[in-house]
C-alpha positions in Angstrom: 20.2 -55.9 -4.4 18.1 -53.4 -6.3 17.8 -49.9 -4.9 15.0 -47.4 -5.4 16.0 -44.6 -7.8 16.5 -41.1 -6.3 13.8 -38.6 -7.3 15.8 -35.5 -7.8 12.8 -33.2 -7.6 11.8 -34.5 -4.2 15.4 -34.3 -3.0 15.8 -30.6 -4.0 12.4 -29.6 -2.6 13.2 -31.4 0.6 16.5 -29.5 0.9 14.8 -26.2 0.1 12.2 -26.9 2.8 14.9 -27.9 5.3 16.9 -24.7 4.5 13.8 -22.5 4.9 12.9 -24.1 8.2 16.5 -24.0 9.4 16.9 -20.3 8.6 13.6 -19.6 10.3 14.8 -21.5 13.4 18.1 -19.7 13.5 16.4 -16.3 13.2 13.8 -17.2 15.8 16.5 -18.3 18.2 18.3 -15.0 17.7 21.5 -16.6 16.3 21.2 -14.7 13.0 19.7 -11.3 12.4 17.7 -10.1 9.4 20.7 -9.0 7.4 22.3 -12.5 7.7 19.0 -14.2 6.7 19.2 -12.4 3.4 22.4 -14.3 2.6 21.1 -17.6 3.9 18.2 -17.9 1.4 20.3 -17.7 -1.8 23.0 -19.9 -0.2 20.4 -22.5 0.6 19.1 -22.4 -2.9 22.6 -22.8 -4.4 23.3 -25.8 -2.1 20.0 -27.4 -3.0 20.7 -26.9 -6.7 24.2 -28.3 -6.5 22.9 -31.4 -4.6 20.2 -31.8 -7.3 22.8 -31.6 -10.1 25.0 -34.1 -8.4 22.1 -36.5 -7.8 20.9 -36.1 -11.4 24.4 -36.7 -12.8 24.9 -39.8 -10.5 21.6 -41.2 -11.6 22.3 -40.8 -15.3 25.9 -42.1 -14.9 24.6 -45.2 -13.1 21.8 -45.9 -15.5 23.9 -45.6 -18.7 27.0 -47.3 -17.2 25.3 -50.5 -16.1 22.9 -51.1 -19.0 23.5 -50.1 -22.6 19.8 -49.9 -23.4 19.2 -47.2 -20.7 16.7 -49.3 -18.7 17.4 -49.9 -15.1 15.3 -53.0 -14.4 15.9 -56.7 -15.0 13.5 -57.9 -17.7 13.8 -61.6 -16.6 12.3 -60.8 -13.2 9.6 -58.4 -14.3 6.0 -59.5 -13.5 4.1 -61.0 -16.5 0.8 -59.5 -17.4 
C-alpha cells in the first residue's frame, strides 16, 4: 500500500497553530498566567521544530532507503500521457 508523503511545512505550521491556540486556551481558562505564557511560546516552537526535523529525517530516510534513484513512486503503474 502506498502512503501519502508527509508535508513537513504543513506539519510544523499545524503544530505551531495548535500550540498558539492551546496556550491561549490555557491563559483564558486561568490555568497559566502571563509569566508562564512567555515560556510556553518558545517551548511550543522548539517542539514544533523538533517534530519537523524528525519528520524530515524520516521522509528522507524512507525515500533513499527503499529506492536508489530517489524517486518514491512506481514507474510501472504511473499513468501514461
